[in-house]
mmCIF file of the C-alpha atoms, coordinates in Angstrom:
data_MODEL
# 
_entry.id   MODEL 
# 
loop_
_atom_site.group_PDB 
_atom_site.id 
_atom_site.type_symbol 
_atom_site.label_atom_id 
_atom_site.label_alt_id 
_atom_site.label_comp_id 
_atom_site.label_asym_id 
_atom_site.label_entity_id 
_atom_site.label_seq_id 
_atom_site.pdbx_PDB_ins_code 
_atom_site.Cartn_x 
_atom_site.Cartn_y 
_atom_site.Cartn_z 
_atom_site.occupancy 
_atom_site.B_iso_or_equiv 
_atom_site.pdbx_formal_charge 
_atom_site.auth_seq_id 
_atom_site.auth_comp_id 
_atom_site.auth_asym_id 
_atom_site.auth_atom_id 
_atom_site.pdbx_PDB_model_num 
ATOM 1  C CA . PRO A 1 1  ? 9.708   -24.438 -19.883 1.00 0.00 ? 1  PRO A CA 1 
ATOM 2  C CA . ASN A 1 2  ? 12.328  -24.174 -17.101 1.00 0.00 ? 2  ASN A CA 1 
ATOM 3  C CA . GLY A 1 3  ? 9.853   -23.055 -14.393 1.00 0.00 ? 3  GLY A CA 1 
ATOM 4  C CA . LEU A 1 4  ? 11.155  -19.488 -14.218 1.00 0.00 ? 4  LEU A CA 1 
ATOM 5  C CA . ILE A 1 5  ? 8.464   -17.088 -13.027 1.00 0.00 ? 5  ILE A CA 1 
ATOM 6  C CA . LEU A 1 6  ? 8.826   -13.389 -13.821 1.00 0.00 ? 6  LEU A CA 1 
ATOM 7  C CA . GLU A 1 7  ? 6.797   -10.529 -12.409 1.00 0.00 ? 7  GLU A CA 1 
ATOM 8  C CA . PHE A 1 8  ? 6.933   -7.045  -13.869 1.00 0.00 ? 8  PHE A CA 1 
ATOM 9  C CA . THR A 1 9  ? 5.783   -4.076  -11.820 1.00 0.00 ? 9  THR A CA 1 
ATOM 10 C CA . ARG A 1 10 ? 5.776   -0.334  -12.149 1.00 0.00 ? 10 ARG A CA 1 
ATOM 11 C CA . ASP A 1 11 ? 5.015   2.573   -9.864  1.00 0.00 ? 11 ASP A CA 1 
ATOM 12 C CA . HIS A 1 12 ? 1.660   4.289   -9.888  1.00 0.00 ? 12 HIS A CA 1 
ATOM 13 C CA . PRO A 1 13 ? 1.935   7.628   -11.743 1.00 0.00 ? 13 PRO A CA 1 
ATOM 14 C CA . GLU A 1 14 ? 1.302   9.433   -8.436  1.00 0.00 ? 14 GLU A CA 1 
ATOM 15 C CA . ALA A 1 15 ? 3.580   7.217   -6.307  1.00 0.00 ? 15 ALA A CA 1 
ATOM 16 C CA . ASP A 1 16 ? 5.302   10.154  -4.584  1.00 0.00 ? 16 ASP A CA 1 
ATOM 17 C CA . LYS A 1 17 ? 1.971   11.720  -3.596  1.00 0.00 ? 17 LYS A CA 1 
ATOM 18 C CA . ILE A 1 18 ? 0.654   8.378   -2.337  1.00 0.00 ? 18 ILE A CA 1 
ATOM 19 C CA . ALA A 1 19 ? 3.810   7.781   -0.281  1.00 0.00 ? 19 ALA A CA 1 
ATOM 20 C CA . ARG A 1 20 ? 3.475   11.218  1.364   1.00 0.00 ? 20 ARG A CA 1 
ATOM 21 C CA . GLU A 1 21 ? -0.155  10.488  2.256   1.00 0.00 ? 21 GLU A CA 1 
ATOM 22 C CA . ARG A 1 22 ? 0.716   7.075   3.734   1.00 0.00 ? 22 ARG A CA 1 
ATOM 23 C CA . ARG A 1 23 ? 3.561   8.540   5.804   1.00 0.00 ? 23 ARG A CA 1 
ATOM 24 C CA . ALA A 1 24 ? 1.298   11.299  7.116   1.00 0.00 ? 24 ALA A CA 1 
ATOM 25 C CA . ASP A 1 25 ? -1.294  8.876   8.504   1.00 0.00 ? 25 ASP A CA 1 
ATOM 26 C CA . ALA A 1 26 ? 0.851   5.822   9.317   1.00 0.00 ? 26 ALA A CA 1 
ATOM 27 C CA . HIS A 1 27 ? 0.513   6.026   13.113  1.00 0.00 ? 27 HIS A CA 1 
ATOM 28 C CA . ARG A 1 28 ? -3.226  6.629   12.953  1.00 0.00 ? 28 ARG A CA 1 
ATOM 29 C CA . GLU A 1 29 ? -3.691  3.741   10.516  1.00 0.00 ? 29 GLU A CA 1 
ATOM 30 C CA . LEU A 1 30 ? -1.655  1.368   12.696  1.00 0.00 ? 30 LEU A CA 1 
ATOM 31 C CA . LYS A 1 31 ? -3.655  2.347   15.782  1.00 0.00 ? 31 LYS A CA 1 
ATOM 32 C CA . ARG A 1 32 ? -6.902  1.755   13.865  1.00 0.00 ? 32 ARG A CA 1 
ATOM 33 C CA . TRP A 1 33 ? -5.686  -1.642  12.630  1.00 0.00 ? 33 TRP A CA 1 
ATOM 34 C CA . LEU A 1 34 ? -4.533  -2.756  16.086  1.00 0.00 ? 34 LEU A CA 1 
ATOM 35 C CA . ALA A 1 35 ? -7.924  -1.731  17.499  1.00 0.00 ? 35 ALA A CA 1 
ATOM 36 C CA . GLY A 1 36 ? -9.536  -4.286  15.191  1.00 0.00 ? 36 GLY A CA 1 
ATOM 37 C CA . ASP A 1 37 ? -10.598 -2.192  12.206  1.00 0.00 ? 37 ASP A CA 1 
ATOM 38 C CA . HIS A 1 38 ? -9.040  -4.146  9.354   1.00 0.00 ? 38 HIS A CA 1 
ATOM 39 C CA . THR A 1 39 ? -10.711 -2.320  6.487   1.00 0.00 ? 39 THR A CA 1 
ATOM 40 C CA . SER A 1 40 ? -8.373  -1.492  3.635   1.00 0.00 ? 40 SER A CA 1 
ATOM 41 C CA . ASN A 1 41 ? -6.776  1.932   3.455   1.00 0.00 ? 41 ASN A CA 1 
ATOM 42 C CA . ASN A 1 42 ? -5.885  1.359   -0.193  1.00 0.00 ? 42 ASN A CA 1 
ATOM 43 C CA . THR A 1 43 ? -8.115  3.718   -2.154  1.00 0.00 ? 43 THR A CA 1 
ATOM 44 C CA . TYR A 1 44 ? -6.142  3.184   -5.367  1.00 0.00 ? 44 TYR A CA 1 
ATOM 45 C CA . ARG A 1 45 ? -7.371  -0.367  -6.122  1.00 0.00 ? 45 ARG A CA 1 
# 
């Protein structure tokens, strides 16, 4: 009634593994994105 919006989130069960994978390919993914390939690298959704 007061307009307050709440959002609840939680980490994926394999969040640490996912973070390691993203760190390992971050430069390659940025280079790909800047070259115009804007396909998603999110294989978890």
